[in-house]
NUKE-831662 format. One record per residue: residue in three letters; x, y, z of N, C-alpha, C, CB in turn. Coordinates in steps of 0.05 Angstrom, whole numbers, plus 32768, in hexadecimal, padded with zeros to 4 digits. Glycine has a CB too. Layout:
N
ALA,X,Y,Z,X,Y,Z,X,Y,Z,X,Y,Z
...
This chain:
239
MET,8C0B,8C3B,8491,8BF7,8C56,84A2,8BF4,8C6C,8488,8C0C,8C6A,84C4
VAL,8C01,8C63,8479,8BF6,8C80,8468,8BDC,8C7F,845F,8C05,8C88,844D
SER,8BD1,8C5E,8457,8BC2,8C5A,8449,8BA6,8C54,8464,8BCE,8C42,8432
CYS,8BB0,8C53,8477,8BA1,8C5C,8492,8B93,8C71,8497,8BAF,8C5F,84A5
THR,8BA6,8C86,8495,8BA1,8C9D,8490,8B92,8CAE,8483,8BAC,8CA1,848D
ASN,8B98,8CA1,8469,8B88,8CA9,8450,8B69,8CA6,8452,8B91,8C97,8438
ILE,8B63,8C92,845F,8B4A,8C79,8466,8B33,8C96,8479,8B5B,8C52,8486
LYS,8B41,8C93,848E,8B41,8CA2,84A6,8B2C,8CBA,849E,8B60,8CAD,84AF
LYS,8B41,8CCB,848F,8B30,8CEE,8483,8B25,8CEB,8471,8B3F,8D08,8479
LEU,8B24,8CD7,845D,8B0D,8CC9,8453,8AF4,8CC8,845E,8B13,8CB3,8450
GLU,8AF5,8CB3,8472,8ADE,8CAE,8482,8ACE,8CC1,8496,8AE4,8C9B,848F
GLN,8ADC,8CDE,849B,8ADA,8CEC,84A5,8AC7,8D04,8496,8AF0,8CED,84AE
SER,8AD0,8D05,847E,8AC4,8D11,846C,8AA8,8D0F,8462,8AD1,8D0E,845C
TYR,8AA3,8CF4,8468,8A8B,8CF0,8466,8A7C,8CF0,8480,8A8A,8CD9,8458
GLN,8A7F,8CEB,8494,8A70,8CF3,84B1,8A63,8D04,84B3,8A7D,8CF8,84C4
LEU,8A4B,8CFC,84BB,8A3B,8D1B,84C2,8A42,8D1D,84DC,8A15,8D1F,84BF
PHE,8A33,8D39,84EC,8A36,8D39,8506,8A45,8D30,8517,8A28,8D34,850C
GLN,8A66,8D2E,8514,8A77,8D2C,851C,8A7A,8D38,853F,8A85,8D36,8508
THR,8A72,8D56,853F,8A76,8D62,8557,8A5C,8D70,8557,8A8F,8D73,855A
GLY,8A5C,8D85,856F,8A50,8D95,8572,8A26,8D89,8581,8A57,8DA3,8552
PHE,8A2E,8D73,858A,8A15,8D6A,858E,8A04,8D79,85AC,8A19,8D4A,8590
ASP,8A13,8D7E,85BB,8A13,8D9B,85D3,89FB,8DAA,85CF,8A2D,8DB3,85CE
SER,89F8,8DB0,85B6,89EB,8DCB,85A1,89CE,8DC5,85A3,89F5,8DCC,857B
LEU,89CB,8DA2,859C,89AB,8D99,8597,8997,8DA2,85A3,89A6,8D81,859B
GLN,89A2,8DA3,85BD,8987,8DA0,85D7,8980,8DC1,85D0,8993,8D97,8604
ASN,8990,8DCC,85CA,8984,8DED,85CC,896D,8DF4,85B4,89A1,8E06,85C4
PHE,896A,8DE2,85A2,8960,8DEA,858A,8942,8DE1,858D,8971,8DDD,8571
GLN,8935,8DFE,857E,8917,8E04,8582,890A,8E0E,8566,8912,8E1B,8599
TYR,88F1,8DFB,8560,88E7,8E04,8544,88DE,8E23,854A,88CB,8DEF,8538
LYS,88D9,8E38,8533,88D0,8E4A,8531,88B8,8E47,8521,88E0,8E58,852B
ASP,88A8,8E57,8525,888C,8E5C,8510,8895,8E69,84F6,8873,8E72,851E
LEU,888F,8E68,84E2,8892,8E73,84CB,8883,8E8C,84BB,8891,8E60,84BF
THR,888C,8E98,84BC,8884,8EB0,84B1,8876,8EBA,8493,8899,8EBC,84B5
LEU,8864,8EB7,8494,885A,8EB6,8472,885E,8EC6,845D,8840,8EB7,846F
LYS,8860,8EBE,8451,8868,8ECD,843A,885A,8ECC,841D,8881,8EC7,8436
GLU,8861,8EDD,8405,884A,8EDF,83F0,8851,8EBF,83D9,884D,8F05,83DC
GLY,8835,8EB8,83DC,8833,8E9F,83C5,8827,8E82,83DF,885E,8E96,83B0
ASP,8831,8E93,83F9,8829,8E73,840E,8806,8E6B,840F,8834,8E79,8437
GLN,87FD,8E55,840B,87F1,8E4A,8409,87E3,8E43,842A,87FB,8E3C,83F7
LEU,87CB,8E52,842A,87C4,8E47,8452,87A4,8E36,844F,87BD,8E70,8471
THR,879D,8E2B,8460,8787,8E1B,845F,8778,8E2C,8486,8795,8DEF,845B
ILE,8768,8E36,847D,875E,8E4F,8491,873D,8E3F,8498,875C,8E77,847D
LYS,8737,8E30,84AD,8724,8E26,84AE,8714,8E30,84D2,872D,8E07,84A6
ALA,8700,8E32,84D6,86ED,8E44,84EC,86D9,8E31,84FD,86D8,8E5D,84DC
PHE,86DF,8E2C,851D,86CA,8E1A,8522,86BD,8E25,8537,86D2,8E00,8526
THR,86A4,8E25,8540,869E,8E29,855A,869A,8E20,8573,8693,8E2F,8558
LEU,869A,8E27,858D,86A3,8E12,85A2,8681,8E1C,85B8,86CD,8E1C,85B4
ALA,867B,8E29,859D,865B,8E32,85B4,8642,8E24,85AC,864F,8E57,85B1
THR,864B,8E0A,859F,8632,8DF6,8592,8644,8DDB,857B,8617,8E10,8579
ALA,8633,8DD1,8584,8643,8DB1,8575,8643,8DB7,855C,8632,8D90,8577
SER,8630,8DC3,8550,862A,8DC9,8533,8632,8DE4,8530,860C,8DC4,8529
GLN,8642,8DDE,8512,864D,8DE6,8508,8648,8DFE,84F5,8654,8DD6,8504
GLU,8630,8DFB,84F4,861B,8E06,84DD,862A,8E24,84D5,85F5,8E0B,84EB
GLN,8629,8E36,84F1,8630,8E56,84F3,8649,8E60,84E7,8633,8E5E,8510
VAL,865A,8E4B,84E4,8677,8E50,84D5,867E,8E40,84BD,868E,8E4B,84E9
GLY,865D,8E3C,84AF,8667,8E37,8490,866C,8E48,847C,8657,8E29,8484
LEU,8665,8E61,8481,8669,8E75,8476,8683,8E7B,846D,8660,8E84,8484
PHE,8693,8E77,848F,86A9,8E75,8491,86C5,8E67,8481,86A4,8E6F,84A2
ASN,86AF,8E54,8484,86BD,8E3A,8476,86B9,8E3B,845A,86B1,8E1C,8480
ILE,86B0,8E44,8449,86AE,8E40,8426,86C3,8E33,841F,86AE,8E5B,8413
LEU,86DB,8E36,841C,86F4,8E25,8406,86F5,8E09,8412,8719,8E33,8407
GLY,86E3,8E05,8426,86EA,8DE8,8434,8700,8DD1,8431,86D6,8DDB,8431
GLY,86FD,8DB4,842E,8708,8DAD,842D,872B,8DB2,8428,86FB,8DA7,8427
ASP,8738,8DA7,840E,8750,8DA0,8414,8759,8DC6,8409,875D,8D7E,8402
ALA,8744,8DD9,8401,8746,8DF1,83F4,875B,8E07,8407,8724,8DFD,83F0
SER,8768,8E15,83F6,8773,8E28,8401,877A,8E47,83FB,8783,8E1E,8405
TYR,8780,8E57,8410,877E,8E6F,8413,8799,8E76,8403,877B,8E78,8430
LEU,87A5,8E93,83F2,87C1,8E8C,83E2,87C3,8EB0,83E6,87C1,8E78,83BA
ILE,87DE,8EB5,83F6,87EA,8ECB,8400,87ED,8EE0,83E3,8809,8EC2,8411
ASP,87E4,8EEC,83DC,87E4,8EFD,83BD,8808,8F0E,83C2,87BF,8F1E,83BA
LYS,87FF,8F12,83A9,8826,8F2B,83A5,881D,8F45,83C1,8829,8F49,836E
ASP,8808,8F4B,83BF,8807,8F5F,83D9,880B,8F57,83F4,87ED,8F6B,83DA
GLY,880D,8F3C,83F4,8812,8F32,8412,87EF,8F2C,8424,8828,8F50,8424
ASN,87D6,8F28,840C,87C2,8F26,8417,87B3,8F11,8417,87B9,8F37,8413
ILE,879C,8F09,8425,8789,8EF3,8421,8775,8F01,841C,8784,8EE0,8435
LYS,875D,8EF5,8414,873F,8F00,8417,872E,8EF1,8422,8733,8F06,83FF
LEU,871A,8EF3,8437,8713,8EE3,844E,86F9,8EEB,8446,871F,8EE8,846D
PRO,86D9,8ED7,8451,86BF,8EDD,8453,86C1,8EF2,8471,86AC,8EC0,8454
LYS,86B4,8F0E,8465,86AA,8F25,847A,86C1,8F2B,847D,8699,8F20,8496
ILE,86D9,8F27,8480,86F6,8F3B,847F,86FA,8F40,8461,8714,8F2A,848C
GLY,86FD,8F3B,844E,870C,8F46,8438,8725,8F3B,843B,870E,8F63,8436
LEU,8738,8F4A,8432,8750,8F46,842D,8761,8F53,844F,8756,8F56,840C
LEU,8771,8F3E,844D,8775,8F39,846C,879C,8F39,8465,8763,8F11,847B
LYS,87B1,8F4B,8475,87CA,8F4A,846E,87D7,8F30,847B,87D5,8F63,8476
ALA,87E2,8F22,846E,87EA,8F08,8479,880F,8F06,8472,87D4,8EEE,8467
ILE,880F,8F19,8467,882F,8F10,845F,8842,8F12,847B,883F,8F29,8443
GLY,8851,8F0D,8484,8867,8F16,8494,885B,8F12,84BA,886D,8F3C,8487
LYS,8841,8F02,84B6,8836,8EF9,84CD,8836,8EDC,84D2,881E,8F01,84CD
THR,883B,8ECD,84EF,883E,8EAD,84E8,8823,8EA5,84E8,8851,8E9B,84FD
CYS,8823,8E8A,84E7,87FD,8E78,84E6,87F2,8E86,8500,87F9,8E49,84ED
LYS,8800,8E85,8512,87F0,8E88,852E,87E9,8EA9,8534,8806,8E7A,854B
GLN,8804,8EBC,852B,87F7,8EE0,8527,87D5,8EDB,8515,8815,8EFA,8509
LEU,87D8,8EC9,8507,87BF,8ED9,84F1,87A6,8EC8,84F4,87C7,8ED9,84CB
GLU,87AA,8EB1,8508,8794,8EA7,8514,8784,8EB8,8527,879C,8E92,8520
GLU,879D,8EC1,852E,8793,8EDA,8549,877B,8EF7,8537,87BE,8EF2,8558
ASN,878E,8EFB,8529,8777,8F15,8518,8765,8F02,8504,878B,8F34,84FF
ILE,8761,8EEE,8501,8743,8EEB,84F1,8733,8EE2,8504,8741,8ED7,84D7
THR,8740,8ED4,8518,872E,8ED2,8532,8723,8EEE,8546,873F,8EC0,8544
SER,8730,8F01,853F,8726,8F18,8553,8714,8F26,8535,8748,8F31,8567
GLU,8717,8F25,851D,8704,8F30,8509,86E6,8F1B,8506,8717,8F31,84EA
TRP,86EB,8EFF,8502,86D2,8EED,850C,86C5,8EE9,8522,86D5,8ED9,8509
SER,86D0,8EF3,853E,86BE,8EED,8550,86A4,8F00,854F,86CA,8EED,8568
LYS,86AA,8F13,853D,8692,8F29,853B,867A,8F22,852F,8699,8F40,852B
TYR,867B,8F05,8521,8665,8EF9,8517,8668,8EDD,8529,8665,8EF6,84F5
ILE,8673,8ECC,8521,8677,8EAD,853D,867E,8EB3,8557,8692,8E95,8537
LYS,8667,8EAE,8561,866C,8EA9,8588,867E,8E89,8586,8641,8EA2,85A2
ASP,8698,8E9A,859D,86A6,8E8A,859D,86B9,8E71,8587,869A,8E86,85AA
VAL,86C3,8E88,8572,86C0,8E7E,8558,86E9,8E77,856D,86B5,8E98,8531
SER,86EF,8E5D,855C,8709,8E5D,855B,8717,8E54,8536,8711,8E45,8577
VAL,872C,8E61,8536,873D,8E5D,8522,8754,8E4F,851C,8743,8E6E,851E
ASN,8752,8E46,850A,876B,8E2B,8504,8777,8E3E,84E8,8759,8DFF,84F8
VAL,8790,8E3C,84EF,87AA,8E47,84D6,87BA,8E3A,84C7,87BD,8E55,84E0
LYS,87C0,8E2E,84B3,87DA,8E18,84B2,87DD,8E2A,8490,87D1,8DEA,84B5
LEU,87FF,8E22,8494,8808,8E1E,847C,87FB,8E06,8469,8823,8E1A,8482
LYS,87F5,8E04,8452,87F7,8DEF,844D,880D,8DDD,8441,87E7,8DEF,8443
GLU,8823,8DE5,843B,8835,8DE2,8431,8848,8DEF,8425,8830,8DDA,8429
PHE,886C,8DF1,8428,887F,8DF6,841A,8894,8DF3,8415,887F,8DFF,8419
SER,889C,8DFA,83FE,88B2,8DE9,83EF,88C3,8DFB,83F2,88AE,8DDF,83CF
VAL,88E8,8DE9,83EF,88FA,8DF5,83E8,8907,8DE5,83D5,8906,8DFE,83FB
ASN,8927,8DEF,83C1,8931,8DE5,83B0,8941,8DD9,83BD,8938,8DF0,839E
VAL,8952,8DC4,83B2,896E,8DB2,83B7,897F,8DB3,839D,8968,8D90,83BF
LEU,8993,8DB5,839D,89A0,8DB4,8383,89BF,8DAC,8393,899E,8DD6,836D
GLY,89CA,8D9E,8372,89E7,8D9D,8380,89E6,8D7E,837F,89EB,8DAB,83A3
GLU,89FB,8D72,8390,8A05,8D5A,839E,89EE,8D48,83AC,8A19,8D64,83B3
VAL,89DD,8D3E,839F,89C8,8D34,83B0,89BC,8D25,839F,89B6,8D47,83BE
ALA,89AB,8D0D,83AB,89A1,8CF4,8399,8994,8CFC,8388,8991,8CE0,83A4
SER,8979,8D13,838D,8964,8D16,8382,8964,8D35,837C,894E,8D0A,8392
GLN,8970,8D48,8370,8969,8D63,8370,8948,8D6C,836B,897C,8D6E,835B
GLY,8947,8D85,8371,8928,8D92,8364,891B,8D96,837A,8914,8D80,834F
LYS,8905,8D9F,837F,88EB,8DAD,838C,88E6,8D9D,83A7,88CF,8DAB,8376
LYS,88E3,8DA2,83C2,88E9,8D96,83DA,88D1,8D97,83DF,88FA,8DA1,83ED
THR,88B5,8D8B,83ED,889D,8D9F,83F4,889A,8D8A,8410,887B,8DA2,83D7
PHE,888B,8DA0,8424,8883,8D96,8442,886C,8D9F,8448,8894,8D9F,8459
SER,885D,8D94,8459,883F,8D97,8463,8848,8DA0,8489,8828,8D70,845D
THR,8865,8DA4,8487,8865,8DB8,84A6,8877,8DC9,84A7,8869,8DAA,84C3
GLU,886E,8DDD,84B4,888A,8DEF,84BC,88A3,8DE5,84C4,8887,8E00,84D1
LYS,889D,8DD3,84D1,88B4,8DC1,84E6,88C2,8DB6,84CF,88A6,8DA6,84FF
ALA,88DA,8DC0,84BB,88E6,8DB0,84A7,8902,8DBC,84AE,88DA,8DB4,8486
THR,890F,8DAF,84A4,892A,8DB3,84A6,893E,8DAB,8495,8931,8DAA,84B8
VAL,8953,8DB9,8490,896E,8DAD,8475,8978,8D96,8475,8989,8DBB,8475
LEU,896B,8D85,848C,8975,8D6B,848F,8959,8D59,8482,897E,8D65,84B2
ASP,893E,8D62,8489,892A,8D5B,8473,8929,8D67,845E,8914,8D5D,8479
ALA,8931,8D76,844E,8938,8D79,8434,8952,8D68,842B,893B,8D95,842F
LEU,895C,8D5E,8435,896F,8D50,8431,896E,8D35,842A,897A,8D51,8440
ALA,8959,8D2A,8439,894D,8D0D,8447,8940,8D18,842C,893B,8D05,846C
GLN,8932,8D1F,8422,891C,8D1A,8411,8929,8D1B,83F4,8905,8D2F,8416
SER,8946,8D26,83F5,8953,8D25,83D4,8963,8D0C,83D4,8968,8D42,83C9
GLY,8958,8D04,83F1,896B,8CE4,83E5,8986,8CE4,83F9,897B,8CE6,83B8
GLY,898A,8CFB,8401,89A8,8CF9,840F,89BD,8D03,8404,89B0,8CE0,8413
PHE,89D7,8CFE,840D,89EB,8D0D,83F8,89FA,8CF3,83E9,8A06,8D23,840A
LYS,8A01,8D08,83D5,8A1D,8CF4,83C0,8A34,8CF9,83CD,8A25,8D00,839C
ASP,8A48,8CD4,83C3,8A61,8CD4,83C8,8A6C,8CEF,83C6,8A6E,8CC2,83B9
GLU,8A6C,8D02,83BD,8A78,8D18,83AB,8A68,8D2E,83B8,8A74,8D14,8389
SER,8A5F,8D30,83CF,8A50,8D42,83DF,8A62,8D57,83F5,8A3C,8D2F,83EF
LYS,8A65,8D6C,83ED,8A7B,8D72,83FF,8A61,8D81,841D,8A97,8D8F,83EC
ARG,8A62,8D71,8430,8A52,8D6E,8445,8A5B,8D83,845E,8A55,8D50,844C
ASN,8A70,8D90,8451,8A7C,8DA4,846A,8A75,8DC1,845F,8AA0,8DA1,8470
ASN,8A68,8DCA,844D,8A5A,8DE6,8448,8A46,8DE2,842F,8A73,8DFF,8440
VAL,8A32,8DE5,8437,8A18,8DDB,8432,8A08,8DF2,8436,8A0F,8DC2,8443
LEU,8A04,8E07,8417,89F3,8E1E,840B,89DC,8E17,8415,89F1,8E23,83ED
ILE,89D4,8E2E,8421,89B4,8E36,8428,89AE,8E56,841F,89AE,8E33,844C
VAL,89A5,8E59,8401,8996,8E7B,83FD,8979,8E7B,840B,898F,8E85,83D8
ARG,897C,8E93,841B,8959,8E98,841B,8952,8EB8,841B,8949,8E8B,843B
GLU,893A,8EB9,840F,8935,8ED8,8407,891A,8EDC,841B,892E,8EDF,83DF
GLU,892E,8EF9,8431,8926,8F02,844A,8923,8F22,843C,893F,8EFB,8465
ASN,8908,8F23,8444,88FF,8F48,8444,8909,8F4B,8427,8912,8F64,845F
GLY,8903,8F43,8414,890F,8F4A,83FA,8931,8F49,83EF,8905,8F65,83F9
SER,8936,8F3F,83FF,895C,8F37,8400,895E,8F18,83FD,896F,8F40,8423
ARG,8976,8F18,83F2,897B,8EF0,83F7,8992,8EF6,840C,898B,8ED5,83D1
LYS,8996,8EDF,8417,89AB,8EDB,8432,89AF,8EC3,842D,89A2,8EE0,8453
SER,89D4,8EBA,842D,89E1,8EA2,842A,89E5,8E9F,8445,89F9,8EA0,8419
TYR,89DD,8E81,8448,89ED,8E6D,8463,89FF,8E5A,845C,89DA,8E5A,8474
TYR,8A12,8E4E,846B,8A22,8E3B,8467,8A24,8E26,847B,8A36,8E45,8463
VAL,8A1D,8E17,8484,8A1E,8DFC,8493,8A29,8DE6,8493,8A0F,8DF3,8493
ASN,8A33,8DE3,84AC,8A3F,8DCD,84A3,8A3A,8DA9,84B1,8A5A,8DD8,84A6
LEU,8A2F,8DA1,849F,8A22,8D8C,84A6,8A2E,8D75,84B9,8A1B,8D82,8490
GLN,8A4E,8D79,84BB,8A62,8D6C,84CC,8A67,8D6D,84E9,8A76,8D72,84C5
ASP,8A52,8D83,84EF,8A54,8D92,8509,8A39,8D98,8510,8A65,8DAC,8507
ALA,8A2A,8D8E,852B,8A13,8D8D,852D,8A0E,8DA9,8534,8A0C,8D7A,853D
SER,8A18,8DBA,853E,8A14,8DD0,8541,8A0D,8DE2,8529,8A28,8DD7,854D
PHE,8A05,8DD6,8512,89F7,8DE9,84FE,89D8,8DE3,8503,8A01,8DE2,84DC
TYR,89D1,8DD8,8516,89B3,8DDC,8529,89AF,8DFD,852C,89B6,8DCB,854F
GLU,89C9,8E02,8539,89C3,8E29,8537,89C6,8E3D,8524,89D2,8E37,8547
SER,89C3,8E2E,850B,89C8,8E3C,84EF,89A3,8E49,84F2,89D2,8E1F,84CD
PRO,89A4,8E66,84EE,898B,8E6E,84E6,897D,8E64,84C7,898E,8E8A,84E9
ALA,898A,8E4F,84BC,898D,8E40,84A7,897F,8E24,84AE,89AA,8E3E,84A0
PHE,8986,8E1D,84BE,8978,8E00,84C2,895D,8DF6,84BD,8978,8DF9,84DA
GLN,894A,8E07,84D5,8930,8E06,84C7,892E,8E14,84AB,891B,8E13,84D8
LEU,891D,8E03,849D,8915,8E0B,8486,8905,8E21,8483,890A,8DFA,847D
GLN,8902,8E37,8471,88F0,8E4C,8462,88E1,8E45,844A,88FF,8E63,845A
GLN,88CF,8E54,8440,88C3,8E4F,8426,88DF,8E5B,8412,88A1,8E63,8422
ASN,88DC,8E42,8406,88E9,8E51,83EA,890C,8E56,83F3,88D5,8E75,83E2
ASP,8912,8E41,8407,892B,8E3F,8402,8939,8E38,83F5,8932,8E3A,8409
MET,8950,8E3A,83E8,8960,8E23,83D5,8977,8E17,83E6,896F,8E31,83B7
ILE,897F,8DFD,83E6,8994,8DF6,83F0,89A8,8DEA,83D7,898C,8DE3,8407
TYR,89C6,8DF5,83E1,89D1,8DE2,83CB,89EB,8DD4,83DB,89DC,8DF6,83AC
VAL,89EC,8DBE,83CB,89FE,8DAE,83DC,8A19,8DAF,83C3,89EE,8D8A,83E6
SER,8A32,8DBB,83C3,8A48,8DB4,83B6,8A57,8DA1,83AF,8A53,8DBC,83BB
ALA,8A68,8D9A,839F,8A75,8D81,8398,8A8D,8D87,83B0,8A7F,8D7E,8374
ASN,8A9E,8D6C,83AF,8AAD,8D70,83C6,8ACC,8D6D,83B7,8AA3,8D57,83E1
GLU,8AE3,8D7A,83BF,8AFF,8D74,83B0,8AFF,8D58,839E,8B18,8D70,83C9
ARG,8AF6,8D4D,83A8,8B02,8D20,8398,8AEE,8D23,837E,8AF1,8CF3,83B7
LYS,8AE1,8D36,8384,8AD1,8D3B,8366,8ADB,8D4F,834C,8AB4,8D48,836D
PHE,8AE4,8D64,8354,8AEF,8D71,8346,8B08,8D67,8347,8AEB,8D89,834C
LYS,8B15,8D57,8355,8B36,8D53,8344,8B2B,8D3D,8332,8B58,8D45,835A
LYS,8B15,8D27,8339,8B12,8D19,832B,8B09,8D20,830A,8B06,8D0C,8339
MET,8AF9,8D40,8308,8AEE,8D49,82F1,8B0B,8D4E,82E8,8AD8,8D62,82F2
LYS,8B25,8D64,82ED,8B3C,8D6D,82ED,8B45,8D52,82DC,8B4A,8D76,830A
ASP,8B4C,8D3A,82F2,8B55,8D22,82E3,8B4B,8D1B,82C5,8B4D,8D0D,82F3
GLU,8B37,8D19,82C3,8B1B,8D13,82AD,8B23,8D28,8298,8AF4,8D1B,82BB
GLU,8B25,8D39,8299,8B22,8D51,8280,8B45,8D56,8279,8B0E,8D75,828E
PHE,8B5A,8D49,828A,8B75,8D48,8286,8B77,8D29,826D,8B86,8D46,82A9
ARG,8B6B,8D1A,8280,8B72,8D06,826C,8B5E,8D06,824C,8B6D,8CE7,827D
ASN,8B45,8D15,824B,8B3E,8D1E,8236,8B53,8D2D,8220,8B2C,8D2C,823D
ASN,8B5B,8D42,822D,8B73,8D57,8222,8B86,8D44,821C,8B80,8D70,8237
MET,8B90,8D2E,8227,8BAE,8D1E,8213,8BA6,8D10,8207,8BC7,8D0D,821F
GLN,8B8D,8D01,820A,8B86,8CEB,81FB,8B8C,8CF5,81D8,8B64,8CE4,8204
PRO,8B7F,8D05,81C6,8B87,8D0D,81AF,8BAF,8D14,81B1,8B71,8D29,81A9
ILE,8BB6,8D26,81C3,8BD7,8D1F,81C4,8BDC,8D06,81C2,8BE6,8D27,81DC
LEU,8BD5,8CF9,81D8,8BE5,8CD3,81CB,8BDD,8CCF,81B8,8BDF,8CB4,81D8
GLN,8BC2,8CD6,81A3,8BC3,8CBF,8196,8BCA,8CCB,817A,8BA9,8CAD,8199
SER,8BDB,8CE6,817D,8BE6,8CF4,8165,8C01,8CE2,8169,8BE9,8D1A,8166
VAL,8C0C,8CE5,817C,8C25,8CE2,8181,8C2B,8CC0,8182,8C2C,8CF1,819B
SER,8C12,8CB7,8188,8C19,8C8B,8186,8C14,8C8F,815A,8BE8,8C67,81A1
VAL,8C09,8C9B,814B,8C06,8C9D,812F,8C25,8CA3,812B,8BEE,8CB5,8123
ILE,8C2A,8CBA,812D,8C4C,8CC3,812A,8C61,8CB4,812F,8C54,8CD7,813B
LEU,8C53,8CA0,8146,8C6E,8C8E,8151,8C6C,8C71,8139,8C6A,8C81,817C
SER,8C59,8C6D,8133,8C4A,8C57,811A,8C57,8C5E,8105,8C29,8C59,8112
VAL,8C4F,8C7A,80FF,8C61,8C82,80DD,8C85,8C85,80E9,8C51,8CAE,80CA
LEU,8C87,8C89,80F6,8CA8,8C86,80F6,8CB5,8C6A,80F9,8CB4,8C97,810F
ASN,8CA7,8C57,8107,8CA6,8C3E,8107,8CAE,8C29,80EB,8C8C,8C3C,810F
PHE,8C94,8C3C,80DA,8C8D,8C38,80B9,8CAA,8C3B,80B4,8C77,8C51,80A7
VAL,8CAB,8C52,80B8,8CC4,8C5E,80A0,8CE0,8C49,80AA,8CD0,8C8A,80A5
ILE,8CE2,8C4B,80C1,8CF3,8C3D,80CA,8CFC,8C1D,80BF,8CEC,8C3E,80E2
LEU,8CE4,8C10,80BF,8CE3,8BFB,80B7,8CEE,8BFA,8095,8CC7,8BF3,80BE
LEU,8CE2,8C09,808C,8CE8,8C09,806F,8CFF,8C0E,8066,8CDB,8C1A,8062
GLY,8D10,8C23,8079,8D2B,8C30,806E,8D41,8C14,8075,8D34,8C53,8083
ARG,8D39,8BFE,8089,8D4A,8BE8,808B,8D47,8BDD,8071,8D45,8BD5,80A1
ARG,8D32,8BDF,8065,8D2A,8BC9,8049,8D3F,8BCB,8037,8D0D,8BD1,8036
């Protein structure tokens, strides 16, 4: 009976999404707020004619090139110059650029996309390091999947996400054994988030036991030598 109970507890400690499924239907992705260092692709189109020659000047970067949001939160655009991008969503920035470029292009349509963003995953995962996404709809689960998933020693009910917002850092803890973690503001990732998966109690117990063995080994070796010497002395005395 004791054996079965221990196995059941061990199995539960590894299982994800054990409760809280009712919350999943309420989740909605949000548009990310642009930050310093983000790279954007910005392309203009005209709906007035099939020829796109008149928007050529506004697509001077073309291809896979991108606009970088500088330390002051600006990007530099043709005919506009510096334009504040930080703190806006891609959709809001589209509206700003469309308003300005419509002075030069008839029926202009502008598309603004976040080229990519990355987060860092550390701790008890198969592959630590920077994980990059080409979509704004990236979640903690996506980052863990890119990291190869949990190790056996991972603590699944207390994953830490550190996020920088408005110049200050905030910490969030999510329990991946309860599906209601979808309700956490940290479930959908943002630029430069840090995800840390700590070790569970079994790993610390294993480390403690190993340390104890390492500390005891020289003592046991010394005792063994002393006993050998005593045994040798006793044998000599009997002769």
